[in-house]
N, C-alpha and C positions, 0 to 999 in steps of 0.2 A: 549443410543445404543452405544455398541462398535463395531470397524472396525478393521481389519489387513490389513497392507499397508508393503508390502516387511518383514514378523516377527516384524513389531513394531504393540502393539498395541496403538490405539485412543482412545477416548471417547469422545462423543459430547459435548461440550463447548460452542457453540451458536449459534439456531438456525434460521434458514432462515428468521422466523415471526420477531425476534428480529433485526436480521440484515436490514429489509427492513424499521422496522421501523425508526430505527438509519439515514437511507442514509433518507428516506422523510426528516426528522427532518434537516440535514444538505443541503441538498436542496434548501430547506426554507430561514435559511440563509445563501446559497452563493446567492439565487436570491435576498434578500434584500442587501446583502454588496455590490454587483456588481451591482445593476439593474440601472444606467444609464450608464454603462462601458461597454466595449465589447473584455471579457478576453480570454486567451488562455491557456486551460486547457492541460497539459503534463502529460501522463498516461505512469506509469514505468510499462515493460512487462515484463515476461507475467503475474506475479502476479494480478496486476489491473484489468485486462479485466474484470471480472465480477462483480467488484464492480464500476469502470468505467459506464459498459454498465447499470448498474443501477443508478447509481447517475446522468448520464446524464438523464435520462428519467425524474429526479425531476429539471430539469435545465431548467427555463422558460425565459429565457434572452439570447440576442444575444451572441455568442461566437462561440470557433474556437475548434478544438482538433488535436493534434497532438498526437505522440508515442517516448518514447526514449525504446531502450532493453537492459539491463544491466544481466550482470550473478555477483554474488557472493554469491553462495553456491557449495559445492561439496557435495551433498546429504542433511545429514543435516547439515554440521560445515559450521559454516557463514567462511570466505575466507575474509583477508583485503583488497586486491585487487579486483577490480572491473572492468570487462570486461564490453568494448561497444560496442554492437552488432549490433543497429541502433542509430545513433546518430537525432541532431534534425534536421528538416528538412522546420522548421520558422522563421520567423524573431519577434525577440521576441523586439527586441527595444522601447520602450516607450511604452511599451506594458503589461496589468497586465495580470498578470503568475499566475495559479494555478497548482502546481504540485499534481499529485493525486498519490497514493502511497499506496499497499494493505496492507504493513504491515515498521514501523519503529521499528528496534531493536537496531543495533548497530551504524544504522544512516551513514554507510559506501556509501552504494549506493546515499542516501539522500544526502549526501553531495557531491559526484560527480555529481548527477544531477543535485545539486544548482551551481557546477563550471562551469558547462556547461549553463545555464540557465543567471549568473548572469554572463560571458562574452558578454553576448549581450546586455546587456546595457535594462534591463527590467524596467519599472515605477516601477514595485512591484513588491515579488513573495511572495505566502501565499502557506501551504504547507495543503493538504487534505489526511487523512488518513486514512484507514479503523480501522486497529489496533496500539498501542503503546506500546510497553514496554520501561518503563521508567528505569528499574532496569539494562538494556541491552544497552541504547543508553551512546556512547563514545565521541559522539561530542556536539557543543552546537548549539541549533538552536533556532532564538527566533521568527521563523514562524510557527512553526507547528499551525494552528488556527482552525482546521477542526480534530476531532478526533471519532472517531465512536464507540469505545473502549481502554481504559486502560488493561491491560492485562499481569500477572504475566510474566517469563522467560522463558515461557514452549516453545515447542518444535508444531507448530499446523498448520494442514493440512484443503483443502477445502476450497472452496468458490476462486477459485483461486491459494492458495495457496495450494505447491506440497510437494512430500518427494519423492525424484529420478523421477521426472516426473512423479510419480502418484496422485491421491486425487484432482487435480484440480476441476471437475466438482462436487463433491460434492457440494448440496446446504448447508449445514451447515458448520459449524467451527468445528473440533473437537483436541483436543490438544491428547498429547501423555502420556500414563500410564506407570512410569518407572518400566521395568521387574523388579523381585525381585532377579536376581544374576546382579543387572546394582551397582558396586561399590560406585557409588554416595550417594546412600541410605542410 
């Protein structure tokens, strides 16, 4: 199935049933890893909202939820600068923290979030991301512990991810099909 968003064409890449299965497995891993603890899940908005909602339905341990809102894209282009639109509103000192990301590509927004979290001296920090683009990561992270899918460095939309504000509500994830006039082909 193909869709078009603002003159860009995308094809279905990961369907919602695959996403749900992977989230169920991540939920089991988190429930076991944090069984006798009280972690704080920090979601990175806007992209994480669908993943975080489905993930939290799988979490059966005592936990808290908070969010930060960052901006690191101009349409399809990643920016090095990360803007913090909503900051942390919970005390993380000596707490177990799980950062929930929709996607880690360059890692700029994750690095920014890690800096915010680590400034509060948590007991531990783990990262849970639905998508990871290993070929695009520009920072070193030793704590990306839970990954839904490793994907190539393609531009993707759907399931919380957008292109110019559109496509977030699609249940599946789509990847861009390069146009024949694309000079990078």
